[in-house]
C-alpha positions in Angstrom: -71.5 50.8 -42.3 -71.7 52.9 -45.5 -71.1 56.6 -45.8 -71.2 58.7 -48.9 -67.9 60.3 -49.7 -67.8 63.9 -50.9 -64.3 64.8 -52.2 -64.0 68.3 -53.7 -67.5 68.1 -55.1 -67.2 64.6 -56.6 -69.9 62.4 -55.2 -69.5 58.9 -56.7 -68.1 56.7 -54.0 -69.1 55.2 -50.6 -66.9 54.1 -47.8 -68.0 50.8 -46.3 -66.6 48.0 -44.1 -65.7 44.8 -45.9 -65.0 41.6 -43.8 -61.3 40.9 -43.8 -60.4 44.1 -45.6 -61.5 46.9 -43.3 -62.8 50.1 -44.8 -63.1 50.2 -48.5 -64.1 52.6 -51.3 -66.9 51.4 -53.5 -68.2 53.0 -56.7 -71.7 54.3 -56.0 -72.4 54.8 -59.8 -70.7 53.6 -63.0 -67.4 55.5 -63.4 -65.8 56.5 -66.7 -62.1 55.9 -67.4 -60.1 58.9 -66.0 -62.9 60.0 -63.7 -61.6 61.7 -60.5 -62.9 59.8 -57.4 -60.9 61.7 -54.8 -59.1 65.0 -54.2 -57.6 65.1 -50.8 -55.4 67.4 -48.7 -53.0 66.2 -46.0 -53.9 66.7 -42.3 -50.3 66.0 -41.4 -47.3 66.7 -43.6 -43.6 66.4 -42.8 -40.3 66.5 -44.6 -38.6 63.2 -45.6 -35.2 64.7 -45.0 -33.2 63.4 -42.1 -32.6 65.8 -39.2 -29.0 66.5 -40.3 -29.3 66.2 -44.1 -26.2 66.0 -46.3 -25.3 69.1 -48.3 -26.6 69.5 -51.8 -29.7 68.3 -53.5 -33.0 70.1 -54.1 -34.2 72.7 -51.6 -37.9 73.2 -51.2 -40.4 75.2 -49.2 -41.2 73.6 -45.9 -44.9 74.4 -46.2 -46.0 73.9 -49.8 -43.0 71.7 -50.6 -42.4 73.4 -54.0 -38.8 73.4 -55.2 -37.0 76.6 -54.6 -35.1 78.0 -57.7 -31.6 77.3 -56.4 -29.8 76.3 -53.2 -29.6 79.8 -51.8 -32.5 81.7 -53.4 -32.5 85.4 -52.4 -36.3 85.2 -52.2 -36.4 82.3 -49.8 -37.4 83.2 -46.2 -35.7 81.3 -43.4 -37.6 80.4 -40.3 -36.9 83.2 -37.8 -36.3 80.6 -35.0 -34.2 77.9 -36.6 -32.4 80.0 -39.2 -31.6 78.0 -42.3 -33.0 74.7 -41.2 -36.3 75.5 -42.8 -36.9 77.8 -45.8 -40.1 79.1 -47.2 -41.0 80.4 -50.7 -43.2 83.3 -49.6 -44.4 85.3 -46.6 -47.7 83.5 -47.0 -46.1 80.1 -46.6 -44.0 81.2 -43.7 -47.0 82.7 -41.9 -49.1 79.7 -42.4 -46.4 77.3 -41.3 -45.7 79.2 -38.1 -49.4 78.7 -37.2 -49.7 75.1 -38.2 -46.9 72.7 -39.2 -43.8 74.7 -38.1 -44.9 76.2 -34.8 -42.3 77.6 -32.4 -42.7 74.4 -30.3 -42.0 72.2 -33.4 -39.0 74.3 -34.4 -37.6 74.2 -30.9 -38.1 70.5 -30.5 -36.5 69.7 -33.9 -33.5 72.0 -33.0 -33.1 70.1 -29.7 -33.2 66.7 -31.6 -30.7 68.0 -34.1 -28.3 69.0 -31.4 -28.8 65.8 -29.3 -26.6 62.7 -29.8 -27.3 61.6 -33.3 -30.0 59.1 -34.0 -28.7 55.8 -35.2 -30.1 55.9 -38.7 -31.7 58.3 -41.1 -34.9 56.3 -41.0 -35.1 56.9 -37.2 -34.5 60.6 -37.9 -37.4 60.8 -40.3 -39.6 58.9 -37.8 -38.6 61.5 -35.2 -39.8 64.2 -37.6 -43.1 62.4 -37.9 -43.6 62.1 -34.2 -42.9 65.8 -33.6 -45.3 66.7 -36.4 -48.0 64.4 -34.8 -47.4 65.8 -31.3 -47.7 69.3 -32.7 -50.9 68.4 -34.5 -52.5 67.5 -31.2 -51.8 71.1 -30.1 -52.9 73.0 -33.2 -55.8 70.7 -34.4 -57.0 68.2 -31.9 -59.8 66.9 -34.2 -57.3 66.1 -36.9 -55.0 64.4 -34.4 -57.9 62.2 -33.4 -58.5 61.4 -37.1 -54.9 60.2 -37.4 -55.3 58.0 -34.3 -58.6 56.6 -35.8 -56.9 55.3 -39.0 -56.4 51.6 -39.5 -53.1 50.0 -38.6 -51.2 48.9 -35.6 -54.2 48.2 -33.2 -53.1 46.4 -30.2 -49.4 46.0 -31.3 -47.0 46.3 -28.4 -44.3 49.0 -28.7 -41.2 47.8 -30.5 -37.6 48.9 -29.6 -37.7 51.9 -32.1 -40.9 53.2 -30.6 -39.6 53.0 -27.0 -36.3 54.6 -28.0 -37.9 57.5 -29.9 -40.5 58.1 -27.2 -37.8 58.2 -24.5 -35.6 60.6 -26.5 -38.4 63.1 -27.4 -39.8 63.0 -23.8 -36.3 63.7 -22.4 -35.8 66.8 -24.5 -39.3 68.1 -23.9 -39.4 67.4 -20.2 -42.1 69.4 -18.4 -43.8 70.6 -21.5 -47.6 70.4 -21.5 -47.9 68.9 -25.0 -46.1 65.7 -23.8 -48.4 65.0 -20.8 -50.9 63.1 -23.0 -48.3 60.9 -24.7 -47.4 57.4 -23.5 -45.1 55.0 -25.2 -48.3 53.1 -26.4 -49.6 56.3 -28.1 -46.2 56.8 -29.7 -46.1 53.2 -31.0 -49.7 53.6 -32.3 -48.8 56.8 -34.2 -45.7 55.1 -35.8 -47.9 52.2 -36.9 -50.6 54.6 -38.4 -47.8 56.4 -40.3 -46.4 53.2 -41.6 -49.7 52.0 -42.9 -51.3 55.2 -44.1 -48.6 57.8 -45.2 -48.2 58.6 -48.8 -44.9 59.9 -50.2 -44.7 63.1 -52.3 -41.9 62.2 -54.7 -39.0 64.1 -56.2 -38.7 64.2 -60.0 -36.4 61.7 -61.6 -32.8 62.5 -61.2 -30.1 62.5 -64.0 -29.4 58.9 -63.4 -33.0 57.8 -63.1 -33.1 57.8 -59.3 -36.1 59.1 -57.4 -36.5 59.9 -53.7 -39.3 61.0 -51.4 -39.6 64.7 -50.7 -42.3 64.6 -48.0 -44.7 62.2 -46.4 -48.4 63.1 -45.7 -51.4 61.6 -44.0 -54.4 61.9 -46.3 -57.4 60.8 -44.3 -59.7 59.9 -47.2 -57.0 58.5 -49.4 -56.2 56.0 -46.7 -59.5 54.3 -47.3 -58.3 52.8 -50.5 -57.3 49.1 -50.3 -54.5 47.5 -52.2 -54.8 45.4 -55.3 -51.8 44.1 -57.4 -53.8 45.0 -60.5 -55.5 48.2 -59.4 -58.4 50.0 -61.1 -57.3 53.4 -60.0 -54.0 55.3 -59.3 -52.9 58.3 -57.3 -51.4 61.4 -58.8 -49.7 64.4 -57.1 -48.5 67.6 -58.8 -45.7 68.8 -56.6 -43.9 71.6 -58.6 -46.5 71.5 -61.4 -46.9 74.7 -63.4 -50.2 76.4 -64.3 -49.8 75.6 -68.0 -48.9 72.7 -70.2 -49.5 69.0 -69.7 -49.5 69.1 -65.9 -52.2 71.8 -65.9 -54.3 69.7 -68.3 -53.9 66.7 -66.0 -54.9 68.8 -63.0 -58.1 70.1 -64.7 -61.5 70.0 -63.1 -60.6 72.1 -60.1 -57.7 73.8 -58.4 -55.2 71.4 -56.9 -52.9 72.6 -54.2 -49.3 71.6 -54.3 -49.5 68.9 -51.7 -53.0 67.5 -52.6 -53.4 64.1 -54.1 -55.8 63.0 -56.8 -57.1 59.5 -57.4 -58.5 58.7 -60.9 -59.8 55.4 -62.2 -57.8 53.9 -65.0 -60.6 52.3 -66.9 -64.4 52.1 -66.6 -65.6 50.8 -63.2 -69.1 49.4 -62.7 -71.3 50.5 -59.8 -70.7 48.4 -56.7 -67.1 47.5 -57.6 -64.3 48.3 -55.0 -61.8 50.9 -56.1 -58.3 49.9 -55.3 -54.8 51.3 -55.6 -51.4 49.5 -55.8 -49.3 50.5 -52.9 -46.1 50.1 -55.0 -45.1 49.7 -58.6 -47.1 46.9 -60.3 -44.0 45.3 -61.9 -42.8 43.7 -58.6 -42.6 39.9 -58.4 -45.1 38.0 -56.3 -42.6 37.3 -53.5 -41.4 40.9 -53.3 -45.0 42.2 -53.2 -46.0 39.8 -50.5 -42.9 40.7 -48.4 -43.5 44.4 -48.6 -47.2 44.1 -47.9 -46.5 42.0 -44.8 -43.7 44.1 -43.5 -45.2 47.5 -44.2 -48.9 46.9 -44.0 -49.3 43.7 -42.0 -51.4 41.6 -44.4 -51.0 38.9 -47.1 -52.6 39.8 -50.5 -55.0 37.3 -52.0 -56.0 39.3 -55.1 -56.7 37.5 -58.3 -53.2 38.1 -59.6 -51.6 36.8 -56.4 -53.9 33.7 -56.5 -52.5 32.8 -59.9 -48.8 33.7 -59.2 -48.7 31.9 -55.8 -48.5 28.6 -57.8 -45.8 29.8 -60.2 -42.3 28.4 -60.2 -39.3 30.7 -60.0 -38.8 30.4 -63.7 -42.4 31.3 -64.5 -42.1 34.3 -62.2 -38.9 35.4 -63.9 -40.7 35.0 -67.3 -43.5 37.2 -66.1 -41.1 39.9 -64.9 -39.4 39.8 -68.3 -42.7 40.2 -70.0 -43.4 43.2 -67.9 -40.1 44.7 -68.8 -40.7 44.1 -72.5 -44.1 45.7 -72.5 -42.8 48.3 -75.0 -42.7 45.6 -77.6 -46.1 44.2 -76.5 -47.6 47.6 -77.0 -46.7 47.8 -80.7 -47.3 44.1 -81.5 -50.9 44.1 -82.6 -50.8 40.5 -83.7 -50.8 39.1 -80.1 -54.5 39.6 -79.9 -54.6 40.4 -76.2 -58.0 41.8 -75.4 -59.6 42.9 -72.2 -61.5 40.1 -70.5 -59.4 37.3 -71.9 -56.8 37.4 -69.1 -58.7 35.1 -66.7 -58.4 32.3 -69.2 -54.7 32.5 -69.7 -51.6 31.6 -67.7 -50.7 35.2 -67.5 -54.0 36.9 -66.6 -52.5 40.4 -66.2 -50.9 40.6 -69.7 -53.6 43.1 -70.8 -52.9 45.3 -67.8 -49.2 45.6 -68.5 -49.9 46.1 -72.2 -52.3 49.0 -71.7 -51.8 50.5 -68.2 -48.0 50.4 -67.4 -45.7 53.2 -68.5 -43.2 52.1 -71.1 -40.6 54.7 -70.1 -37.4 53.0 -69.1 -37.2 52.2 -65.3 -40.4 54.1 -64.6 -43.0 51.3 -63.9 -45.7 53.9 -63.3 -49.4 53.3 -63.9 -51.3 55.1 -66.7 -54.7 56.6 -66.4 -56.7 58.7 -68.9 -57.0 62.4 -68.3 -60.4 63.4 -66.8 -63.3 63.2 -69.2 -64.4 66.4 -70.8 -68.2 67.0 -70.9 -68.7 63.3 -70.3 -66.4 62.3 -73.2 -63.5 60.0 -72.2 -60.0 61.4 -72.9 -57.7 59.5 -75.3 -54.6 60.9 -73.6 -53.1 58.7 -70.9 -50.9 60.1 -68.1 -48.3 58.3 -66.0 -48.7 58.7 -62.3 -44.9 58.4 -61.7 -43.0 60.3 -64.5 -45.9 62.4 -65.6 -45.5 61.6 -69.3 -48.6 62.0 -71.5 -49.3 59.6 -74.4 -52.1 59.2 -76.8 -54.0 55.9 -76.5 -54.2 54.1 -79.8 -57.2 52.1 -78.7 -55.7 48.9 -79.9 -52.4 47.8 -78.3 -51.9 50.5 -75.7 -49.5 53.4 -76.4 -46.8 53.6 -78.9 -43.7 55.4 -77.7 -44.0 57.7 -80.7 -47.3 59.0 -79.4 -45.7 60.8 -76.5 -47.1 64.3 -76.1 -44.8 67.2 -75.5 -45.5 69.5 -72.6 -45.9 73.1 -73.5 
C-alpha cells in the first residue's frame, strides 16, 4: 500500500507498508536539508498534569497550552463548571474547549476522579486523563476516535492490571452514562497501548536548573507514521509559547503554525525513495538504554545501522562513545580530525559525523539540529535545535562553533 501524503500543502512523501516495520514515510522526491515534510495538528490533546497537581509551577491555557503570564492572571478565564481546575487564555479558547476537549461531560468526569479515592501514582492519574479525553473524543468526533483506534500499537495484547484498574474506576464513576456503553476493558487497554506507542509530548522550556518536563501529550495521526532510527534523518519541532517575531518566527516560516502543531524537517539532504525517520528520544543515549526504552515503550528491538555496530561493543567502548558524544563541543571546533560525511561506515564509530554536525552542544540539551527551511530553494545556513530552540550558524566544515549562536530578537 502506498498513499501520497499532503501535509499543509507539502506533497513530498508517501506512506507505505514495510515488512517488519509497519507503516513508513518515504521521500517521494529528493529533499533539501531543512525541508518541511509534515505539519500536523493533534486529534487528541490532554494535559500532562496529574489530577491533583502540586501548587506552583507554570500555568497554561487548557486549550492552546500557551503559558499564562502569572499564576493568577486577571485575564485568565476559569472553566464555568470546574472553577479553577482549568484556565483559558481567551473567550475563544474557552468556547472552543467547551465544544471539543473540555466538554461538560469531560469536566464532570475529571471532577469525579479528582474527588474519588486518589489514584496510586501520578502516572496513573495522567493515564486517567488520557482515557477521559479518548472517551470524550468518541462523543465529539467519532471519525477521529476511529483514527486513534486504527493507529499501530498494542494489537492483541491482553489488558494489564493498570488497564483493568483504570477501566473499572472510570466505569464506576460514570455508571449509566451513554458514552461508556461502547467501552470494554479490551478497548480501554487498546487505547492505552495506542497512547503509549504514538503520543508526542509538548515540552516545557528548560527550568533554572536545566530540568524539563512535559506540558501536554498529543496524538498526531500523521506524525505517528514516522519510524524510529537511532541516527535519524529528520526531527520534530513544536513551538509552544513561540512569539510572532524573532528566531522562533523564522523557524516557523512557510506557513502559520498553531500553538500545538508539530513540524517535521529533514536534517540533511534525503534522496528520493529513502525512508524518513525520527529518533523517539535523545540521540546520546547508550545502546542498552535505547533498546530498553524501545522495548518497554514501543514493543520492538531496534536493528538500525548504529545499533548493529554498537551491539558488539564492550561496556568500555560504549562508555567511550558516550564520552565522545558529551565532548562534541570540542569535536565541532577541531577541524583537524577530518571527519567527513560518508566516512562513518568505515570506522569503529560510524556516527561520529552525526554527533559532530547534528547534535546540539548546549550543556545537557542533547537536542537534534536541523537547518531552517530553505528560502526560494536555497538551503539555510542556520541550524535550529529541536529541544532548546537555539539557532546557530553552520560553518560548513566542522559543525557549529558555540560562538556562532544567533540571538533571538
